[in-house]
C-alpha positions in Angstrom: -28.1 44.8 17.2 -25.6 43.9 14.4 -25.2 40.0 13.9 -21.9 39.0 12.8 -21.4 35.6 11.5 -17.8 34.3 11.4 -16.7 31.2 9.4 -13.3 30.0 9.4 -11.8 30.1 5.9 -10.0 27.0 6.7 -13.2 25.0 7.7 -13.2 22.9 4.4 -9.5 22.0 4.7 -10.0 21.1 8.5 -13.0 18.8 7.4 -11.0 16.9 4.9 -7.9 16.7 7.3 -10.2 14.9 9.9 -11.7 12.6 7.5 -8.2 11.6 6.1 -6.9 11.3 9.6 -9.8 9.3 10.7 -9.6 7.0 7.5 -5.8 6.4 7.9 -6.4 5.5 11.6 -8.8 2.7 10.7 -6.0 1.0 8.8 -4.2 0.2 12.2 -5.1 -2.0 15.1 -4.7 0.8 17.5 -3.7 4.5 17.2 -2.4 6.9 19.9 -2.6 10.5 19.3 -2.0 12.9 22.1 -2.8 16.1 19.9 -5.7 18.2 21.1 -6.2 19.6 17.7 -7.9 16.3 16.6 -11.0 17.2 18.7 -11.4 20.7 17.1 -10.8 19.1 13.7 -13.4 16.6 14.5 -16.0 19.3 15.4 -15.3 20.9 11.9 -16.1 17.6 10.4 -19.3 17.2 12.3 -20.4 20.6 10.9 -20.9 18.7 7.5 -24.1 17.0 9.1 -27.2 19.0 8.0 -30.8 19.0 8.7 -33.2 17.9 6.1 -36.6 19.5 5.7 -38.2 17.0 8.1 -35.7 18.2 10.9 -33.6 14.9 10.7 -29.9 14.9 10.4 -28.5 14.3 6.9 -25.1 12.6 6.6 -25.0 12.9 2.9 -22.2 15.7 2.7 -20.1 13.6 5.2 -20.5 10.5 3.0 -19.5 12.4 -0.1 -16.3 13.7 1.8 -15.5 10.4 3.2 -15.6 8.8 -0.4 -13.6 11.5 -1.8 -10.9 11.3 0.9 -10.7 7.5 0.4 -10.0 8.0 -3.2 -7.4 10.5 -2.3 -5.8 8.2 0.2 -5.8 5.1 -2.2 -4.2 7.5 -5.1 -1.9 9.6 -3.0 -0.7 7.5 0.1 -1.4 3.7 -0.6 -0.5 4.1 -4.0 3.1 5.7 -3.1 4.1 4.2 0.2 4.7 0.5 0.8 2.8 0.3 4.2 2.4 -3.4 4.1 -0.2 -5.1 6.5 -1.1 -2.1 8.8 -4.2 -3.7 10.3 -2.1 -5.6 12.9 0.0 -2.6 13.7 -0.2 0.0 16.3 0.6 3.6 15.3 1.6 6.8 17.4 0.4 10.1 15.6 1.8 13.3 16.2 0.1 16.5 14.6 1.6 19.7 13.9 0.3 23.2 12.9 1.8 24.7 9.7 2.2 28.5 9.2 -0.5 28.5 6.6 -3.1 26.8 9.1 -2.9 23.4 7.9 -1.6 20.3 9.7 1.1 17.6 9.2 0.2 14.2 10.6 3.1 11.9 11.3 2.5 8.2 11.8 5.2 6.1 13.6 4.2 2.4 13.3 5.5 -0.3 15.4 6.8 -2.3 12.3 9.4 0.5 11.5 7.2 2.1 8.9 6.8 5.9 9.4 5.3 8.3 7.2 3.8 11.7 7.1 1.1 13.4 5.0 -0.6 16.8 4.6 -3.8 17.6 2.7 -3.4 20.5 0.1 -5.8 22.3 -2.2 -4.6 24.2 -4.9 -6.5 25.7 -7.9 -9.6 23.7 -6.8 -7.6 20.2 -7.1 -7.3 18.2 -3.8 -4.5 16.1 -3.1 -2.3 14.6 -0.1 1.3 15.2 0.1 3.1 12.4 1.6 6.5 11.0 2.0 8.2 8.2 4.2 10.2 9.6 7.2 
């Protein structure tokens, strides 16, 4: 029997999107997100956990993506938007799917700050596009 293995071409993007969403969510006291796509994005991120030769899970790749996403957030979001002290705030998040398969994350904070961001990868360079809304 023929075995067909399919891998979503957007897997890498979805892994980064979830990691960025997760890191941004940790900047708030509480986050409310009713979008179902977060659960599927989290599953893509979970695929980064590999098995070592001993059969134990290895979180090395997840840690690498986490560190890179933290750097992207500091450079592309925190460095460009005046977020203030978000740790004491509540945020409501909406997520929308774009035509190219990527997602836009919109954060609406209770202190009046609202912003949207999107992960983009072009020519091997990763960046986060963000703006106040």
